[in-house]
LUMTIDO-222940 format. One line per 10 residues: number of its first residue (from 1); for each residue z, y, x of N, C-alpha, C, O. Coordinates in steps of 0.1 Angstrom, whole numbers. Layout:
! residues N
NUM) Z/Y/X/Z/Y/X/Z/Y/X/Z/Y/X ~ ...
***
This chain:
! residues 371
1) 36/323/-108/22/317/-112/11/318/-100/8/329/-95 ~ 6/306/-96/-3/307/-86/-16/315/-88/-21/314/-99 ~ -21/322/-80/-33/330/-83/-46/322/-85/-46/312/-79 ~ -56/326/-92/-67/317/-95/-76/316/-82/-77/325/-74 ~ -81/304/-80/-90/301/-69/-100/310/-66/-106/315/-76 ~ -103/315/-55/-114/323/-51/-127/317/-53/-129/306/-48 ~ -137/324/-59/-150/318/-62/-158/325/-51/-156/337/-48 ~ -168/317/-45/-177/320/-33/-192/319/-39/-195/310/-46 ~ -200/327/-36/-213/326/-39/-223/319/-29/-219/318/-17 ~ -233/314/-33/-241/305/-22/-244/313/-10/-246/308/1
11) -245/327/-12/-249/336/1/-236/337/9/-237/339/22 ~ -224/336/2/-213/338/11/-210/326/19/-206/327/30 ~ -213/314/14/-212/300/20/-222/300/33/-218/295/43 ~ -235/304/31/-244/305/39/-240/312/53/-242/308/64 ~ -233/324/49/-229/332/59/-217/326/69/-217/327/81 ~ -208/320/59/-198/312/66/-203/301/76/-197/299/87 ~ -212/294/73/-217/285/79/-227/289/91/-228/282/101 ~ -233/299/90/-240/306/101/-228/310/112/-231/309/124 ~ -217/314/108/-206/318/116/-199/305/123/-189/307/130 ~ -204/292/120/-199/280/125/-189/273/116/-182/265/122
21) -187/277/104/-178/270/95/-181/257/92/-193/255/95 ~ -174/246/88/-178/234/85/-172/232/71/-160/229/69 ~ -182/233/62/-177/233/47/-183/220/38/-194/215/41 ~ -177/216/30/-181/206/21/-179/208/7/-168/213/4 ~ -188/207/-1/-187/210/-16/-188/197/-23/-196/188/-21 ~ -178/194/-34/-177/186/-42/-176/190/-55/-166/195/-58 ~ -186/188/-64/-186/194/-77/-186/209/-74/-195/214/-67 ~ -177/217/-79/-175/233/-76/-163/233/-65/-162/244/-60 ~ -156/225/-63/-146/225/-53/-152/227/-39/-160/220/-35 ~ -147/236/-31/-151/239/-19/-141/236/-9/-130/241/-11
31) -143/228/2/-135/224/11/-138/229/27/-150/227/31 ~ -128/236/35/-132/240/47/-126/229/57/-114/228/58 ~ -135/222/65/-133/211/73/-134/215/89/-135/207/98 ~ -134/230/91/-138/233/105/-126/228/113/-128/223/124 ~ -115/229/110/-105/225/118/-102/210/120/-95/206/130 ~ -108/201/111/-109/187/111/-119/179/118/-118/167/121 ~ -130/185/122/-143/178/128/-139/172/139/-144/162/142 ~ -131/177/148/-126/172/161/-116/160/159/-115/151/168 ~ -109/160/147/-100/150/144/-105/137/137/-99/126/136 ~ -117/139/132/-123/130/123/-124/116/130/-130/114/141
41) -117/107/123/-113/91/129/-125/84/134/-124/76/143 ~ -137/87/128/-152/83/132/-157/88/144/-166/83/150 ~ -151/99/147/-157/110/157/-168/118/152/-175/114/143 ~ -169/130/159/-177/140/154/-194/134/155/-202/139/147 ~ -197/126/163/-209/119/164/-212/114/151/-223/116/146 ~ -203/107/146/-206/100/132/-208/110/120/-216/109/110 ~ -200/121/122/-201/132/111/-216/138/112/-222/142/102 ~ -222/138/124/-235/144/124/-244/134/121/-253/137/114 ~ -242/120/125/-251/108/121/-252/110/105/-263/108/100 ~ -242/113/97/-242/110/84/-247/123/75/-248/124/63
51) -249/133/84/-253/146/77/-267/145/69/-276/138/72 ~ -266/153/60/-281/154/53/-280/149/39/-288/154/31 ~ -271/140/35/-270/135/21/-261/143/12/-253/152/16 ~ -261/140/-1/-251/148/-9/-237/141/-7/-235/130/-3 ~ -228/151/-11/-215/146/-10/-208/134/-16/-198/128/-11 ~ -214/131/-28/-210/119/-34/-214/106/-25/-207/97/-24 ~ -225/107/-19/-229/95/-11/-221/97/3/-219/87/9 ~ -218/107/7/-209/107/18/-197/101/16/-191/96/25 ~ -191/102/4/-178/98/1/-177/81/-2/-167/74/0 ~ -190/77/-8/-191/63/-13/-199/54/-4/-198/42/-6
61) -207/60/5/-216/52/12/-212/47/24/-201/48/28 ~ -222/40/32/-219/34/44/-216/44/54/-217/56/50 ~ -212/41/66/-208/28/71/-193/23/66/-190/11/67 ~ -185/32/61/-172/28/56/-171/35/43/-173/47/43 ~ -169/28/32/-164/34/19/-152/41/19/-142/38/26 ~ -152/52/11/-138/61/9/-133/58/-5/-141/58/-14 ~ -119/56/-5/-113/56/-17/-108/67/-21/-109/77/-14 ~ -101/69/-35/-97/80/-41/-86/87/-31/-84/100/-31 ~ -80/80/-24/-71/84/-15/-77/94/-5/-71/104/-3 ~ -89/91/1/-96/98/10/-97/114/4/-96/124/11
71) -100/113/-9/-103/124/-16/-88/134/-16/-87/146/-14 ~ -79/126/-20/-64/133/-19/-62/140/-6/-56/150/-5 ~ -66/132/6/-64/140/19/-74/151/19/-69/161/25 ~ -85/152/15/-96/163/14/-88/175/8/-92/186/12 ~ -80/173/0/-73/186/-7/-65/194/2/-62/206/-1 ~ -60/189/12/-54/198/21/-62/209/27/-56/218/33 ~ -77/207/26/-87/218/31/-94/223/20/-105/227/22 ~ -88/225/8/-92/232/-4/-95/247/1/-87/252/8 ~ -106/252/-2/-108/267/0/-109/275/-12/-105/287/-12 ~ -116/270/-21/-120/277/-33/-130/270/-42/-132/258/-42
81) -136/279/-51/-147/273/-61/-159/280/-57/-159/291/-52 ~ -171/272/-60/-183/278/-60/-186/285/-71/-183/280/-82 ~ -192/296/-71/-196/306/-81/-208/300/-89/-218/298/-82 ~ -209/297/-100/-222/291/-106/-235/300/-104/-235/312/-104 ~ -245/292/-101/-259/300/-97/-269/296/-107/-269/283/-110 ~ -277/304/-114/-287/299/-122/-298/291/-117/-305/285/-125 ~ -300/291/-106/-312/284/-99/-310/270/-101/-299/265/-99 ~ -321/262/-106/-319/248/-109/-315/238/-95/-310/227/-95 ~ -319/245/-85/-318/236/-74/-306/243/-65/-307/243/-52 ~ -296/250/-71/-285/254/-65/-277/244/-57/-280/232/-58
91) -267/247/-49/-257/240/-43/-250/233/-53/-247/221/-50 ~ -247/237/-63/-238/232/-73/-245/219/-79/-239/208/-80 ~ -258/221/-84/-265/210/-91/-269/200/-81/-269/188/-85 ~ -272/201/-69/-276/191/-59/-264/187/-53/-265/176/-46 ~ -253/192/-53/-242/188/-47/-244/184/-32/-241/174/-26 ~ -249/195/-26/-252/194/-12/-241/197/-2/-235/207/-7 ~ -237/193/9/-228/198/19/-236/212/23/-248/213/23 ~ -228/221/26/-231/234/31/-233/235/45/-237/246/50 ~ -230/227/52/-232/226/66/-237/211/71/-231/201/67 ~ -246/210/77/-251/196/82/-240/188/90/-242/176/92
101) -230/194/94/-221/185/101/-209/183/93/-200/176/98 ~ -209/187/81/-196/185/73/-197/173/66/-207/169/59 ~ -184/166/68/-183/152/60/-168/149/60/-161/151/69 ~ -165/143/50/-154/137/49/-149/126/58/-157/122/67 ~ -137/121/58/-133/111/67/-139/98/64/-144/96/52 ~ -140/89/74/-149/77/73/-140/65/71/-144/53/70 ~ -126/68/70/-118/55/68/-112/56/54/-111/66/48 ~ -109/44/49/-103/42/34/-88/45/37/-81/40/46 ~ -84/55/29/-70/60/31/-60/51/26/-63/43/17 ~ -48/52/31/-38/42/28/-35/47/11/-35/59/7
111) -32/36/3/-29/39/-11/-16/49/-14/-15/55/-25 ~ -7/50/-3/3/57/-4/0/73/2/9/81/3 ~ -10/74/5/-13/87/14/-12/99/4/-17/97/-8 ~ -7/111/7/-8/123/-2/-9/135/7/-7/135/20 ~ -12/145/0/-10/159/7/4/164/7/11/165/-4 ~ 8/168/19/21/173/20/24/187/13/17/196/16 ~ 34/188/5/38/201/1/51/205/10/61/199/6 ~ 53/212/19/63/214/29/76/220/18/88/219/22 ~ 74/227/6/83/231/-1/89/220/-11/99/222/-18 ~ 82/209/-12/85/200/-22/87/185/-16/89/175/-23
121) 86/184/-4/86/172/1/100/166/4/110/173/2 ~ 100/153/8/115/147/8/123/152/18/136/151/19 ~ 115/161/29/123/166/39/120/180/41/110/185/34 ~ 127/187/49/123/201/51/116/203/64/121/201/75 ~ 102/206/61/93/206/73/96/218/82/92/219/93 ~ 104/229/76/107/241/85/119/238/95/123/246/103 ~ 125/225/94/134/222/104/132/209/110/124/201/104 ~ 137/205/120/135/195/130/137/182/120/148/180/114 ~ 127/173/120/129/162/111/138/148/116/142/140/108 ~ 139/148/129/144/137/134/159/134/125/162/123/121
131) 166/144/124/180/144/118/180/142/103/190/138/97 ~ 167/145/98/167/143/83/164/129/77/168/124/67 ~ 154/122/87/147/110/79/159/100/77/159/92/67 ~ 169/99/85/177/89/81/185/89/68/191/79/64 ~ 183/100/62/189/101/49/179/98/37/183/98/25 ~ 168/95/41/157/90/31/159/76/24/155/73/13 ~ 167/68/34/171/58/28/160/47/25/152/43/34 ~ 160/42/11/148/33/8/136/39/5/126/32/2 ~ 135/52/5/123/61/4/118/63/18/106/68/19 ~ 124/60/29/117/61/43/104/55/45/93/61/49
141) 105/42/42/93/32/45/81/38/40/71/40/47 ~ 80/42/26/69/47/18/66/62/24/54/65/26 ~ 76/69/26/73/84/31/66/83/45/56/90/46 ~ 70/75/54/66/74/67/53/70/70/46/74/80 ~ 49/62/60/34/57/59/25/65/51/14/60/47 ~ 28/76/47/19/86/39/15/97/51/22/106/54 ~ 4/94/57/2/103/70/-2/118/63/-6/119/52 ~ 1/126/71/-2/141/70/-8/146/82/-6/142/93 ~ -16/156/80/-22/165/92/-16/177/96/-20/188/92 ~ -6/175/103/3/188/106/14/182/117/19/171/118
151) 16/193/126/26/190/137/39/185/132/42/188/121 ~ 47/176/141/60/174/139/69/180/149/67/179/161 ~ 81/187/145/91/190/154/104/180/150/109/178/139 ~ 109/176/163/119/166/162/133/172/164/143/169/157 ~ 133/180/174/146/185/180/149/200/178/140/208/176 ~ 162/204/177/164/217/178/162/224/190/157/236/190 ~ 166/217/201/165/224/215/151/223/219/144/213/218 ~ 147/235/224/133/236/229/130/228/240/119/222/242 ~ 143/227/249/140/219/261/137/204/257/127/198/260 ~ 146/198/250/145/184/244/132/183/238/124/173/241
161) 128/191/229/116/190/222/104/189/231/94/182/228 ~ 104/196/243/93/196/252/93/183/260/82/179/265 ~ 104/177/261/104/162/268/99/151/259/95/140/263 ~ 99/155/246/94/145/235/78/146/234/72/139/227 ~ 73/156/241/57/158/240/52/158/251/59/160/261 ~ 38/155/252/32/155/265/17/155/263/12/151/252 ~ 8/159/272/-6/160/273/-11/145/276/-2/137/279 ~ -22/142/274/-27/130/281/-29/127/294/-28/116/299 ~ -34/140/301/-37/138/314/-23/139/323/-24/137/335 ~ -12/141/317/1/140/324/6/126/328/13/124/338
171) 0/115/320/3/103/323/-4/99/334/2/92/342 ~ -17/102/335/-25/100/348/-20/106/360/-20/100/370 ~ -15/118/359/-10/126/371/2/120/375/5/119/387 ~ 10/115/366/25/108/369/23/94/375/28/91/385 ~ 17/86/368/18/71/370/6/67/379/8/57/386 ~ -7/72/379/-16/65/389/-11/69/404/-15/62/413 ~ -5/80/408/1/79/422/9/68/424/9/62/435 ~ 18/65/415/27/54/416/21/40/418/25/31/426 ~ 10/39/410/1/26/410/-5/25/425/-5/15/432 ~ -10/34/428/-16/34/443/-8/31/453/-10/21/460
181) 4/39/454/15/38/464/20/24/462/20/17/472 ~ 24/19/452/30/5/451/19/-6/454/22/-17/459 ~ 7/-3/451/-4/-14/454/-5/-16/471/-8/-27/476 ~ -4/-4/478/-6/-3/491/6/-11/496/5/-20/504 ~ 17/-7/491/30/-13/497/30/-29/496/33/-36/505 ~ 26/-33/482/25/-48/481/16/-54/490/19/-63/497 ~ 4/-50/491/-7/-56/499/-1/-57/513/-1/-68/519 ~ 4/-45/519/7/-45/532/21/-55/535/23/-60/546 ~ 27/-56/524/41/-66/526/35/-80/527/38/-88/536 ~ 26/-83/516/20/-97/515/11/-100/528/8/-111/531
191) 6/-90/535/0/-93/547/7/-98/559/2/-103/569 ~ 21/-94/558/30/-99/568/33/-113/569/38/-118/579 ~ 28/-119/558/28/-136/557/42/-142/556/43/-154/558 ~ 52/-133/551/65/-138/550/70/-140/537/81/-145/535 ~ 61/-137/528/65/-139/514/61/-154/508/50/-158/509 ~ 70/-160/502/71/-173/497/76/-175/483/86/-169/480 ~ 71/-182/475/76/-185/461/84/-197/461/80/-207/468 ~ 94/-196/454/104/-209/452/113/-211/466/119/-221/468 ~ 113/-201/474/120/-204/486/134/-204/483/141/-211/490 ~ 140/-197/473/154/-198/472/159/-211/464/171/-214/463
201) 149/-220/460/153/-233/456/151/-245/464/158/-256/464 ~ 139/-242/472/135/-254/482/127/-249/493/117/-242/489 ~ 130/-250/505/123/-246/517/111/-255/519/101/-250/525 ~ 112/-267/516/101/-277/521/91/-275/511/80/-278/515 ~ 91/-271/499/79/-270/489/78/-254/484/73/-251/473 ~ 82/-246/492/79/-233/487/65/-229/491/59/-235/500 ~ 59/-220/484/47/-217/484/43/-204/491/49/-194/486 ~ 35/-202/501/32/-190/507/22/-180/500/12/-185/494 ~ 24/-168/499/16/-160/491/9/-149/500/16/-140/505 ~ -4/-151/502/-11/-145/510/-16/-131/504/-18/-130/492
211) -19/-122/512/-24/-108/508/-36/-110/499/-38/-102/490 ~ -43/-119/500/-55/-123/491/-52/-126/477/-61/-124/468 ~ -39/-129/476/-35/-132/461/-30/-118/453/-26/-118/441 ~ -31/-108/461/-28/-95/453/-33/-93/441/-27/-92/431 ~ -49/-91/442/-57/-87/428/-52/-97/418/-51/-93/407 ~ -50/-111/421/-48/-120/409/-34/-116/404/-32/-115/392 ~ -25/-115/413/-12/-113/406/-12/-97/399/-4/-95/390 ~ -20/-88/403/-21/-75/398/-28/-77/383/-24/-71/373 ~ -37/-85/382/-43/-87/369/-33/-96/360/-32/-92/348 ~ -27/-106/365/-16/-111/358/-6/-103/352/-1/-105/341
221) -2/-92/362/5/-83/355/0/-73/344/9/-67/337 ~ -12/-71/342/-20/-64/333/-20/-73/322/-15/-68/311 ~ -23/-87/322/-23/-96/311/-8/-96/304/-5/-95/292 ~ 0/-97/315/15/-97/309/18/-84/300/23/-84/289 ~ 13/-73/306/17/-60/299/10/-60/285/14/-53/275 ~ -1/-68/284/-10/-66/272/-2/-74/261/-2/-70/249 ~ 6/-86/264/14/-92/257/26/-84/250/30/-85/238 ~ 31/-77/262/44/-71/260/41/-58/249/49/-54/241 ~ 29/-53/252/23/-41/244/23/-47/228/27/-41/218 ~ 18/-58/227/17/-63/214/29/-65/207/31/-61/196
231) 39/-71/215/52/-76/210/61/-63/206/69/-63/196 ~ 59/-53/215/68/-40/212/61/-33/201/68/-29/192 ~ 48/-32/199/42/-26/188/45/-33/175/49/-26/165 ~ 45/-45/176/46/-53/162/62/-53/158/65/-48/147 ~ 71/-58/169/86/-60/164/94/-51/165/105/-52/159 ~ 92/-38/173/101/-28/174/96/-16/169/103/-10/161 ~ 82/-12/172/77/0/166/74/-2/151/76/8/143 ~ 71/-13/147/68/-17/131/78/-26/126/75/-33/117 ~ 92/-26/131/103/-30/123/105/-22/110/102/-10/110 ~ 110/-27/100/115/-21/88/130/-18/89/138/-27/85
241) 133/-7/93/148/-4/91/156/-8/80/149/-9/70 ~ 168/-12/79/176/-12/67/175/2/61/175/12/68 ~ 175/1/48/176/15/41/188/20/41/189/32/37 ~ 201/13/44/213/20/47/218/21/58/230/23/58 ~ 210/22/69/212/22/81/203/35/87/192/36/90 ~ 214/47/88/208/59/92/203/60/106/193/67/109 ~ 209/52/115/205/54/129/193/45/131/184/50/138 ~ 192/35/126/179/26/128/167/35/123/157/38/129 ~ 170/39/112/157/48/106/154/57/115/142/59/118 ~ 165/66/121/162/76/130/156/72/143/147/79/148
251) 159/60/147/155/53/160/140/51/157/131/54/164 ~ 137/45/145/123/40/144/114/53/141/103/52/146 ~ 116/63/135/110/74/134/109/82/150/99/88/154 ~ 119/80/155/117/86/171/107/78/178/97/83/183 ~ 108/66/178/99/57/185/84/56/181/75/56/189 ~ 84/56/167/67/52/163/66/59/149/56/64/146 ~ 76/61/141/74/66/128/67/79/126/60/82/117 ~ 72/87/137/65/101/137/50/100/138/42/107/133 ~ 46/90/147/31/88/149/24/84/139/12/88/137 ~ 30/75/129/24/72/118/24/83/107/15/83/99
261) 34/92/107/34/102/97/24/114/100/18/120/92 ~ 24/117/115/13/128/118/4/120/129/7/121/141 ~ -6/113/125/-15/106/135/-25/114/143/-32/110/153 ~ -25/128/138/-34/135/146/-27/146/154/-32/157/157 ~ -14/144/157/-7/154/165/-8/149/180/-3/139/184 ~ -17/158/186/-23/154/198/-12/153/210/-14/146/220 ~ -1/161/209/11/159/219/19/148/217/27/145/225 ~ 17/140/207/25/129/206/17/114/206/21/103/202 ~ 7/116/212/-3/103/211/0/94/225/-4/82/226 ~ 6/101/235/9/91/246/25/93/249/32/102/244
271) 30/83/257/45/83/260/50/93/268/44/93/279 ~ 57/102/267/62/113/278/69/104/288/74/94/285 ~ 67/111/301/71/104/313/85/101/314/90/91/319 ~ 93/111/309/109/109/311/113/98/302/120/90/309 ~ 112/95/289/114/84/283/107/71/288/113/60/289 ~ 95/73/292/86/61/296/93/55/308/94/43/310 ~ 100/65/317/106/60/329/117/52/327/121/45/337 ~ 124/52/317/135/43/313/131/30/311/137/20/315 ~ 119/30/303/114/15/300/106/9/310/106/-3/311 ~ 100/18/320/92/13/332/103/7/343/102/-3/350
281) 114/16/341/125/12/353/131/-3/349/135/-11/357 ~ 132/-5/336/137/-19/331/130/-29/335/135/-39/340 ~ 116/-28/332/106/-39/337/106/-40/352/105/-52/357 ~ 107/-30/360/106/-29/373/119/-39/378/118/-49/385 ~ 131/-33/374/143/-43/378/144/-56/373/151/-64/379 ~ 136/-61/362/136/-73/357/128/-83/367/133/-93/371 ~ 117/-77/371/106/-85/378/112/-85/394/107/-93/401 ~ 120/-77/398/125/-76/411/136/-87/411/137/-94/421 ~ 144/-89/400/153/-99/402/149/-113/399/155/-123/403 ~ 137/-114/391/131/-128/390/122/-133/402/123/-145/405
291) 115/-125/408/105/-129/419/107/-123/431/114/-112/432 ~ 102/-130/442/103/-121/454/98/-107/454/89/-104/446 ~ 102/-98/462/99/-84/462/85/-80/461/81/-72/452 ~ 76/-86/469/63/-82/470/56/-89/458/48/-82/451 ~ 58/-100/455/53/-106/442/57/-100/429/49/-99/420 ~ 70/-96/429/75/-88/415/70/-76/414/68/-71/403 ~ 68/-67/425/63/-54/425/48/-55/420/43/-48/411 ~ 41/-65/429/27/-65/426/24/-68/412/15/-63/406 ~ 33/-78/405/31/-78/390/35/-68/383/28/-66/373 ~ 46/-61/385/49/-48/380/39/-36/379/36/-30/369
301) 33/-34/393/23/-24/394/10/-29/385/2/-20/381 ~ 8/-42/383/-5/-44/375/-1/-41/361/-9/-34/354 ~ 10/-44/355/15/-40/343/16/-25/341/13/-19/330 ~ 20/-18/352/21/-2/350/6/2/350/4/12/342 ~ -2/-3/355/-16/1/353/-21/-2/340/-29/5/334 ~ -17/-15/336/-21/-18/322/-15/-9/312/-21/-7/302 ~ -4/-3/314/4/7/305/-6/21/305/-9/28/295 ~ -10/24/316/-17/38/318/-32/35/308/-36/43/300 ~ -38/23/311/-49/21/302/-46/20/288/-55/24/279 ~ -35/15/284/-32/13/271/-31/27/264/-35/30/253
311) -23/36/273/-20/49/268/-32/60/266/-33/68/257 ~ -43/58/277/-54/65/277/-62/59/265/-67/67/257 ~ -63/46/262/-72/40/251/-67/46/238/-74/49/229 ~ -53/46/238/-48/49/224/-50/64/221/-51/67/209 ~ -50/72/230/-53/86/229/-69/86/225/-72/91/214 ~ -76/81/231/-92/81/230/-95/76/215/-104/82/208 ~ -87/65/211/-92/61/197/-86/69/189/-89/66/177 ~ -79/80/189/-76/90/179/-84/103/180/-86/110/170 ~ -89/107/194/-95/119/197/-108/117/201/-116/127/201 ~ -113/105/206/-128/103/212/-139/101/203/-136/99/191
321) -149/100/207/-161/97/200/-170/87/203/-182/90/205 ~ -165/74/204/-173/65/211/-188/63/203/-189/66/191 ~ -198/57/211/-209/56/204/-209/44/195/-202/34/197 ~ -218/46/185/-218/35/176/-224/22/181/-235/23/187 ~ -217/11/178/-220/-1/181/-213/-6/194/-213/-18/198 ~ -206/4/202/-199/-1/215/-186/-8/211/-183/-9/199 ~ -179/-12/221/-168/-19/220/-157/-8/215/-149/-11/206 ~ -156/2/220/-147/13/217/-148/18/203/-139/22/196 ~ -162/18/198/-164/21/184/-159/13/175/-153/18/165 ~ -159/-1/178/-153/-10/168/-136/-11/170/-129/-17/162
331) -131/-7/180/-118/-8/182/-111/7/177/-100/7/174 ~ -120/16/176/-114/28/170/-113/25/154/-104/27/147 ~ -125/20/149/-124/17/134/-113/8/130/-107/9/120 ~ -110/-2/141/-98/-10/140/-87/-4/138/-80/-6/128 ~ -83/5/147/-71/13/149/-70/20/136/-60/19/129 ~ -80/29/132/-79/36/120/-75/28/108/-69/34/99 ~ -79/16/107/-75/6/95/-61/6/96/-55/7/86 ~ -55/3/108/-42/0/110/-33/13/106/-21/12/101 ~ -38/23/108/-30/35/104/-30/39/89/-20/43/83 ~ -41/38/84/-43/42/70/-44/32/59/-44/35/47
341) -45/18/64/-46/8/54/-36/-5/57/-28/-10/49 ~ -38/-8/69/-31/-22/73/-21/-19/82/-22/-24/94 ~ -9/-12/79/1/-9/89/8/-21/93/14/-21/104 ~ 9/-33/86/16/-46/89/6/-56/97/9/-68/99 ~ -5/-50/101/-13/-59/108/-21/-50/119/-19/-38/119 ~ -29/-57/127/-39/-49/137/-29/-41/148/-32/-29/150 ~ -21/-47/154/-12/-43/164/-20/-40/177/-17/-30/184 ~ -29/-47/180/-36/-45/193/-43/-32/195/-50/-28/186 ~ -42/-25/205/-46/-11/209/-58/-14/218/-69/-11/215 ~ -56/-19/229/-66/-21/241/-76/-32/237/-88/-33/241
351) -71/-41/228/-79/-51/222/-73/-58/210/-63/-54/206 ~ -82/-69/205/-77/-76/193/-71/-90/197/-67/-98/188 ~ -71/-92/210/-69/-105/216/-55/-112/209/-56/-123/203 ~ -45/-106/211/-32/-110/207/-29/-112/190/-22/-120/185 ~ -36/-103/184/-37/-103/169/-43/-117/164/-41/-121/152 ~ -50/-124/174/-57/-136/167/-47/-147/166/-43/-151/156 ~ -41/-151/178/-31/-161/178/-18/-159/170/-12/-169/165 ~ -15/-147/169/-3/-144/160/-7/-142/144/1/-141/135 ~ -20/-141/143/-23/-141/128/-20/-127/123/-17/-126/111 ~ -21/-117/129/-22/-102/124/-33/-95/124/-33/-83/123
361) -48/-104/128/-59/-96/126/-64/-91/113/-64/-98/102 ~ -67/-78/114/-73/-73/101/-86/-80/97/-95/-81/105 ~ -87/-85/86/-99/-93/82/-111/-83/84/-109/-71/82 ~ -123/-89/88/-135/-80/90/-141/-76/76/-149/-67/75 ~ -138/-83/65/-143/-78/52/-136/-65/47/-141/-58/38 ~ -124/-63/53/-118/-49/48/-126/-37/53/-124/-25/48 ~ -134/-40/63/-143/-27/68/-153/-22/60/-159/-12/64 ~ -155/-29/49/-166/-25/40/-162/-27/25/-170/-32/17 ~ -149/-24/22/-141/-26/9/-147/-15/-1/-151/-3/2 ~ -148/-21/-13/-154/-10/-23/-139/-3/-28/-128/-8/-27
371) -143/8/-35/-131/14/-40/-125/7/-52/-114/11/-57
***
């Protein structure tokens, strides 16, 4: 039988807050969000902006309304109960947050979101998950879209596990030097004046490509990447694997399902260099075969830079605190909706551009929905 919840007095709560704790009171139930402040989807700035009102207003009021499912998520941080106090203006009666920076999440949680119980969940959280998810069958799609706030282990081997995780700055350290070197190589190659388009088909009408064209080809590569990014995210990362296919379910979880299951796992928000190099190598080879060397690599390096921007933007949308009213602030809110409410739309990361022509744009009115 579970022990009764611990009761805290207002004096104890004030002491914990003085020590830097971030606490929220709802009714008599007390929640410790100290470890969640930096993960807040709206950013810590938004938490501070909304401080000062009562908890019910924090849950129901602007800028984004919260559903009952947001409160389910809150249960992960349950600490105990508030001990009743006789004073008429006690914390209990006014239902004030006991820390000015304490607030619950600003997104409307997915209707299937739940608090994970590692002892009762469909998988064994004490073992690597990758080899378990394929056995979930028809339950997989519902399970993987019930996000939890806990790290995920995929592999038994510590070495292979390390290759599946990476810090955000590793992406910059690995790929930006490649971008710089290949940019220099392409520019100097084009400067020789020997590169021509369509020369393999016709000598008379082939088009010379001068060094001044490099910036335009580079930007074209970035635009091409943005389309590839959208198509991969929508049709590969968000495919619905057949319930009877163990291997496709496992592949989906490895590629993207893990991220939707644990969206706050900071080590899995960017693509690790080893698997990324396989995908990047494929596009490099493809462009080299289709275009003259200097042109193909110029377009490739623009796409590679676009990928770096994509990965850094994605990390920032999860962990950054953009200023309210900025482009990134709106993009962060858009991506939060994709994770917690509209997993089958809102596939753009760096922009909403391709969501419009492909009709997967998240409607604006969903950002102010009622419970």
